[in-house]
C-alpha positions in Angstrom: -14.3 -35.8 -13.7 -14.3 -35.4 -10.4 -10.5 -34.1 -10.6 -11.2 -31.8 -12.8 -13.9 -30.4 -11.1 -11.8 -30.2 -7.4 -8.9 -28.2 -9.3 -11.2 -25.9 -10.8 -13.1 -25.5 -7.2 -9.8 -24.7 -5.8 -8.7 -22.8 -8.6 -11.9 -20.7 -7.8 -11.1 -20.1 -4.0 -7.7 -19.3 -4.9 -8.6 -16.5 -6.8 -11.5 -15.2 -4.3 -8.3 -15.5 -1.9 -5.8 -12.9 -4.1 -9.2 -10.7 -5.0 -9.7 -10.0 -1.2 -6.1 -9.9 -0.5 -5.6 -7.4 -2.9 -6.7 -4.2 -2.0 -4.2 -4.6 1.6 -1.0 -5.3 -1.0 -2.2 -1.8 -2.4 -1.7 -0.5 0.5 1.8 -2.0 1.1 3.1 -0.7 -1.9 1.6 2.5 -1.6 3.2 2.7 1.6 6.5 1.7 0.7 6.1 4.1 -2.5 5.0 7.1 -0.4 7.6 6.7 2.3 10.4 6.1 -0.6 9.6 9.0 -2.9 8.7 12.1 -0.7 11.6 10.8 1.8 13.9 10.7 -1.3 12.3 14.8 -2.4 13.3 15.6 0.9 16.9 14.3 1.1 17.4 16.5 -2.2 15.6 19.5 -0.7 18.2 19.1 2.5 21.3 18.5 0.2 20.5 21.3 -2.4 19.8 24.2 1.1 22.3 22.7 3.0 20.0 21.2 6.0 20.8 18.5 8.2 17.9 15.9 7.6 15.2 17.7 8.6 13.3 17.9 4.7 13.9 14.2 4.8 12.3 13.4 7.9 9.8 15.6 7.0 9.3 13.7 4.0 9.3 10.4 5.5 6.4 11.6 7.9 4.2 13.2 4.9 4.5 9.5 3.0 3.6 7.7 6.3 0.8 10.0 6.8 -0.5 9.5 3.0 0.0 5.8 4.1 -2.1 5.8 6.9 -5.1 8.2 4.8 -5.0 5.3 2.2 -5.0 2.7 4.7 -8.4 4.7 6.6 -9.9 5.2 3.1 -9.6 1.4 2.2 -10.7 0.2 5.7 -13.8 2.2 5.6 -14.4 1.4 1.7 -14.0 -2.4 2.6 -16.5 -2.0 5.8 -19.2 -0.1 3.3 -19.2 -2.4 1.0 -17.6 -6.2 2.5 -18.0 -7.8 -1.2 
């Protein structure tokens, strides 16, 4: 019986760790997806109008900026409500 209780406690600890890591994983996915999407849009604009990577760089910068903004929002939310 003790083994089952330890296993349940261990599972609760694992679930708690995943729930605490969730917002940070979300930031990572947001960073990557924002940079890919805005970079791709910038690349397509460059192709359409004949620019040399100008809008690609702008798109990557916008995606990076949005990623840092999301990071700021999540960190300030976690500091206000740590649980």
